[in-house]
N, C-alpha and C positions, 0 to 999 in steps of 0.2 A: 356484250351488254346492250340491251335495247335502250336507246337514249331518248325516247319520246313516250308520252302517255297516250294511248289510243282513245280518242273520243269520237272518232268517225272512221269510215273506211277510207284510208289514204291510198289511192291507186295512181301509179305512174303510167300515164297514157302514151308514153313515147320512149321506147327502149330498144336498143339494137344489141345483138349478141354475135359471138363468133360463129354461131350455127347458121346465120342467114345474112350477115352483113360483113362484107370483106373489109370495111373500114373500122370494125369494132374489135376491141380486145377483151370484151366482157364475156367470160365463160358462164355457163349456167350455174356452176358451183359458186363463183364469185357473186353472181346475182342473188342467189339464195342467201348466202352468208351476209351480204351487205343489207339486203332487204330486212332480214331479221334484226340486224344490229340497229338500224335506224327506225324501226317500227313501221315499215311499209307493209301494207296489208294486201296489196295487189299490184300486178304488173301486166301491162299490155305489150306483147312482143311485136313490135312494128318493124320487121325487117324490110329491106328495100325491095319493093316490087315482088314480094313473095310472103307466104305465110308458113308457119311451122306445120308439119304434118300432125294430125291428131295423135298418131302413135308415139311421136317424139315427146309429147307432154307427159308420158308415163314416167319419164326421168324424175319429175318433181314428185309425183304420187308415190313412187318407189322409196322416196326419202321421207315419207310421212310429212311432207310440207303442208302447212296450212295456208301458204301464200296463194291467193287467187291468181291464176294464170289465164290471160285472155289472148287468143290468137287474133292478130291484126296485121296490118302492113302499112308501110309508107309508100304511096304511089307517086312516082315522078310524072307530072302531067304538063301539058302546055300552059297551064296556069299555076305553076308552082307545085309544091309538095302537098299532098293530101293524105292524112292518116285515115285509114278505112277500117271500120269495125263492122263485122257481120258478113263479110264475104268469105267463102270457103277457100279461095285462092285467086290468083291473078287471072283476069279475063282479057283476052286479046282486044285491043282497041281502047282500053280504059286510060291510056296515056293522054287521050283527049278528055278534057274535064267534062265536057257536055255528055260524052258517052259514059263516063264514070257515073255521072248523076243518073242516067237512064238505067244502068245496071244496078245501081244502089236502090233505086225505087223498085225495081223488079224483084230484088232479093231481100229488101228490107234492111239494107246496110245504113250505117251512120257515117257521115263524112265531116272531117275537120280540116280546115285550112291550117297547115302547119307552118310555124314561124313565118307568117306572111310578109313581115317587114324587115327581115334579116338583111343587112347590107344596104338598106335604103338610105342611110345617112352617111355612108362612107363610099361614095362612088369613085371608081378608078377611071381608066380610059372609057369604060362603059360601066354602068351600074352593076353591082353584084346581086341586086335584088331579082328574084325570080318572077315577080309580077310585073315590074316595070324595068324592062331590060335595056333601055337606052336613055340618054339624057333628055331627049325631047318628050318622053312619056312620064318623066318623074312628076309625081303630084306635088302641087304647091300648097295644098291644104288637106286637112283631115277628110273633108267632104269629098275632095277629088279622089283621094286614095280609097275611100269607102265605096266609090262607084265602080271599082273593078268588078268585072262579072263573076269572078270566083266566089265572091261573097253571097251572090244569089244562088249559087249551086251547092254550097256546103250547109251543114246543119249547125255548125259551131265554129268558133275561132280559137286557136291555141294562142292565148294571150300571155301565158308565162311559159317560157322555154329556157331550159338551163344553158343553152348555147348562145342565147341572145344577149345583147347589151340591155341595160336598164331602160335606155331610151327607146329601143326597139320594142320591148315589152310594153312600156307605157303607151306607146302609139297604138299597139294592138288592143290594149285595154280600152283606150278611147274610141277606137273604131268599133269594137264590139258593143259598146254602150250607145254609140251614135246609131248603129244599125239595129240595135235591140236583139243581137245574136247571143246565144249562150256562149259562155267562156270556159275554157278548160286549161289545165296546166300539165306539162309533161317535161321530163328532164332532157330528152333527146340524148340520153346517156349512151356512150360508146365505150365506157370503162366503169369500174366500180366507184371511182371517185365522183362521178357525176350523178349516179343513181339517186333518185328522189329529190334532186335539187328543186324541181318544181313538180307538183302533183295535183291531183283533183280529189276533193273530198266529197264523199257520198254519205249523208246522214243515215241512210238505211243499210242494214246488213245485206251483203251480196254473197251468195253461195255458189253461183254458176255464171258462165258466160251469158246464158240466156237472161238471167236476172240483171246482169250488167247492162246488156243492150236495152232492156226495158227501162232501166233507170236513166240511161243516156237519153232515150226518147222522151222521158218525162221532164227532163230539164232540172231535176232535183240534185244539183251538184254545184260546186264552186271551186275555183283555182286557189292553190295554196303554195306559199313559200315557207322555208324555215324548218321543214321536217328534219333535215339532216342535222340541224343544230339543236333539235329537241324542243323547238318553239314554233310549231306550225301556225302560220298566220294567213287569213284570207287576203286576197289581193286588195290593194287600197287604190 
């Protein structure tokens, strides 16, 4: 049973499956079933450092699925994780964030800083955060955190991530507002239980990956929570 009423295109911008991410247990069938159940209208397949092959997407079309599927990837860079939309595959050297930006500009890709503040508030022997990797570099203020160079290289910030704490997400929301950067949501799902926990709403109808990229560039979207519970709400 679909448990939400569709009033926008709800797209999960951050999903991992067994076909491309070794740490995921989410099968394509589970993805399709759960997306249908919760009223998700699109999914971005953001496997680790790789994209799905175009031919593999036929699995969804063969099942007459109306779910919009977007090929993307999550790239592990020297400035944290970046979800990349619009590249056909991994390009050598894009583990360097500055090189990733150059390649994105050349190919028209869209870059999002993924879960930028995960682990920032729970440091162990050394911080678990991927932007600030040691105690001496931990930011003392929002302004200091927002000065990290990754935010000048990406097009948007993932402010709602299903694997983050509320505090980490709230800090990302504050950073995006301080910087004036577009904000997106993604579940970072590695199983069916997490799919759609955080999504991005697009008011306009999207029929293809090309249209999706055009709307990303337009900035006409907003992050949302609550879709799984049948009560999608914009970030506050």
